[in-house]
N, C-alpha and C positions, 0 to 999 in steps of 0.2 A: 504494500500500500504506500502510495506517495505521501510525502510530508505535507503537501498542500491539498490533500483530499477533502478535508472537511474543517470548517471553522464554526465555533459556537459564539454567538453574539450575546453579550451579557451587560446591559445597562444597569447600573446600580448607583443610586444617589443617596447621600447620607453616609454615616459611619458604616464601614464594612463590618460584617459580623465577626465575632472573636475567633470563629473556626476558619476564617479565610486562609490563613497560612496552610492549614491541612488541605483545603480545597486546592490551593496552588500546588502542593506536593503531589496530589493525586493527578493533577493536570500534567505535571512534569513526567510522570510515569506513563503518559500516553503521547510519546513524541511524534506520532504520525497524525495527531489531531491538534488543532489550534484553537485559541480563544482570543476574542477581542472584547476587552472590558472597557466600558465607558463609565467614568465615575468622577465625582468631585471630591472624593476622599484623598487628601494629600499625604496620608501616612506612608511611611516607607515600608515596602515589603520586598521580599526576595522573589521577584518575578522570574519564572523560568523562561527560556528562549521561545517557547511555543505559546506564550501568553503576552499579547500586546495590550498596552493601556493607552487610552485616549482620555485626557483630562477634559471633562465637559460637565456642565451642571444641568439640572433638570430642565430649567427654562430654555437653555440652548438646544437641548435635544428635542423638546416639544416643538420648537421652531423648525428644526430639521424635518420633523414629521409633517408639520402643517404645510410645508412647501409642496407636498405631493397631493394636496386635496384642494378643491375649489369651494369647499364649505368650511365653516369654522368647526374645528374638532373640540371635543370635551376631553380635557386631560389635565385635571387639577389635583391629582394625587398620585403618589407612587403606586398605590394599589391598582389604580385604573390603567397604569402602564401595561399591565398583564394583557389587556385586550388588544394591545398594539403589537404584541410579539410577532404575529405573522407578517407585519409590514417591514420588519428589519431588513429583510433581503432586498427590498426595493429602496428603502431609505439609504442603506449603506452599500448599494449595488457596486459602485466603483471600487470600494475598498475590498470587496470579497470576490471580485471578478475572476481571479485565478483559481478559485476553489470549485471543485465539482459539486460539493454539498455544503450547505450551511444549516445551522440550527440555533435554537435558543435553549438555555438551561437556567435553572435556579442556582443560586450561589450557596444555599444551605444544603449542598450535596457533597459527598465524597465519592469520587469515581473509582471504579475498578478498572479492569482491562477492557476498554471499549471495543477493541478489535476482535475480541472473542465473541462479541454479539453483533456488531456491525461488520460482518465479514465482506470480502470482495464480492462473493456470490450474492449475498443479500442486498448489498448496495446496488449491484448491477440490474436488479430485477424490480426495483420500486422507485416511486417518486416521493413518497412521504414515509417517515419512520416514527413509530410510536404516536401516542394520542393524548398525552398529558402535558400540561404546561410546564412541569419541572424539567422536561427534556423532550424535544421534538426536533427532527431533522428533515430537511427538504433537499431534493435535487435542485441544484442552482441553475435554473433556466429562466429566460425572459418570461415565458408563459407562467411557470410556477410562481414566480415572485409577484405576479399580478393577479393570480387566480382569486385572491381574497376579494377583489373588486368586482367579480362577475356575479351575475344574478343567481339566486337559488330559488327555483320555482317562481321566477318573476320578481323576486324581491332582492334589493341590495342590502343584504344583512350587515355588511361591514358599516354601511352608512347609519343604520339603526344603532349599531353598537358605538360608533364614534361620535354620535351626537347626543349621548346621554352620559352623565357622570356616574350612573349606576354600572357596576361591574357585570358584564354579560357572559363572561367565560368564553369569549370568542376564540381564545387561543387553545382551548382544549375541549375534550369530550366530557360533558357533564349535564345530566338532566335532559330536559327537553329543548333547551336553547340551541339554536343553529350556530355551528362553529366552523373553523377552518377545515376540520376533518370531513364534515358534511359536504363542503364545497368540493374537496378533492374527490370524494366518492361520487358526487353528483356528476362530475365531469370525467368520470371513468379513469381516474388516476389510480395507480397501484399503491396500496397502503400496506405497510408492514405493521401488524397489530400486536405482535407478541409483547407481553408485559415483562420487562427485564429489571424492574426496580424493586428494591426493598424500601417500600414507601411507608414510613413509620406513622402510625395513627397518632395525631396530636390529642392531648388531653388524657392520655393513658400512661400510667407510670412505667409499665414495661414497654418493650419494643414490639408492638403488634403490627404485623403487616396488613395494609389495607389496599387491596387490589380492586380496581373499578371494573365491574361487569358491564361491558358495553351493550350487551343484549338486554339485560334486566334494568340497565340504567341506574345502578346502585352499587355501593361499595360492599365487597365481601370481606368481612373481618376475620383474620386468622384466629382460630380457637386455641391452639396449643402453641404459645409463643414464649412462655417462661423457660422452656427447656432448650432454648437455642441461644448461642452466644455470637454476636456480630463481631467480626474481626476484619482488619485490613492486613492482608498477607502478601508482601512483595508486589504490591500493585493490584491485587485482586480483592474485591469485596466478597466476603463469605459469611455464612452462618453455620456454625458447627454445633453438633448435638450428638448424643449417644443413642445408638440403636443396636440391640443385640450385643451389648458390651463392646461395640466398635464406634469410633468417631466417624460420623458421616458429615458431608458437606453440601451446602446449597450455594451456588454462585450467582452473583448479581452484577449488572453493569454499573450500578451505583446504589448508594444508600441515600435516601432523602430524609434529612433530619427534621423537616417540617418546623423550622424556626425554633427548635428547642434551644434553651439556654444551657449549653454544655461546656463545662470547663475541660481543659486538656493539658497534658504535660508537654512542656517544651522539648522534652527528650524524644517525642514522636518525630520531630523533624530530622533526627539523626538515626532513626531506627526504621526497619522495614516491616515490623509487625506490631499492630496495636489491637487492643480490645476496645470496642466501642459499646459502652453501656450507658444507661440513663444517667445523664448529668456529668459523665466523665469519660475521657478518652486517654488511655495511657499505654505504654509499651507492654508487650507480652512476649514470652518465649514459647511459641507454639510447639517447638521440639520437645519441651518438657511436659506437655499436656498429655496425660493419660486419661482413659475413660473415667477412672475414679476421681481424678483431680477435676476433670471437667464437670462431673456431677456436683462436686462440692462448690465449684465456682458458680454454677447455675443456680444452686440452692441458696447460696449466701450473697455472692458478689452483686447480683442484680437486686435481690430483695432489699439489701441494705445500701444499695446504690454505690457510693464512692468509697466505702470502707475497703481497706486493703485485705486481700484474700488471706494472708497469713494471720492478720489480726482476727479475722473471722474464725479461722481454724482454731486459734487459741480460745476464742470466745465459745466455740462449740464444745471444746473440752471442759471448760469451766462449768458450762450449763449442762454438761452430760448429754448433749444432743447426739442423736444417732442418725446417721445418714445412710439410707439404704441404697 
């Protein structure tokens, strides 16, 4: 895969989230993909070579978008910017001209190995990839970058969305509202619909996966989620668990933290293995994890959040807790 195959466009205004350095490290581990970040945050970060930054504020970017429409757009909040994600390929068309694909993603994610999921074969057969606003990719063509402006059953849905301050989820599949995915389907574009994200349900203490069922138009919430540990392992996002006294693995293209306030150890920047648990991310040596140790970690380390595993083991002895 060429290094200029795909670029993700990420406008973010205001203070970047505290997990941003981990986001950047996960981008660095995907050298064949690129990112373009537009932000007014002037903080210094260690940006890898495949992440380009353009300093721009929200008002300036709103003007950039407005230039492409002959009506006054409604864009008065950062949240409303989500509806405009499908226009990025048009607004920044000159900057991304050399890329075969472009996409948008949220910044509260940690990527795994993207090329394991967006393979050459999959990319060659589709025009649109994925259906959620936290990560969507398009084939970079003149037609695709303007498809959002075409009528859907006689209606200009983008104009309805861009003339109200209400968030309409035009960027992703959700409920009964018409979105960019509907337009690509309506005009017979090929869409790759596999769900490859570990999409953490907000408002729940544990890391519960919430996958959207596009046929039922509702989220399907994972039932058994306390028995899995999320890790970042040499550039791969995994969840590990014990089954028949063996450690099993589920792989994901990325984990979506859903704006969780998560502290993390600066040591993660110099290590290649982390455990990602509610409210904390810290290094882990997966080579030392046995099924028995993993059961202990799953029983204690998540339930008590950020407490150290070894402290919990001592606590278990003191309280005479028995782990089966």
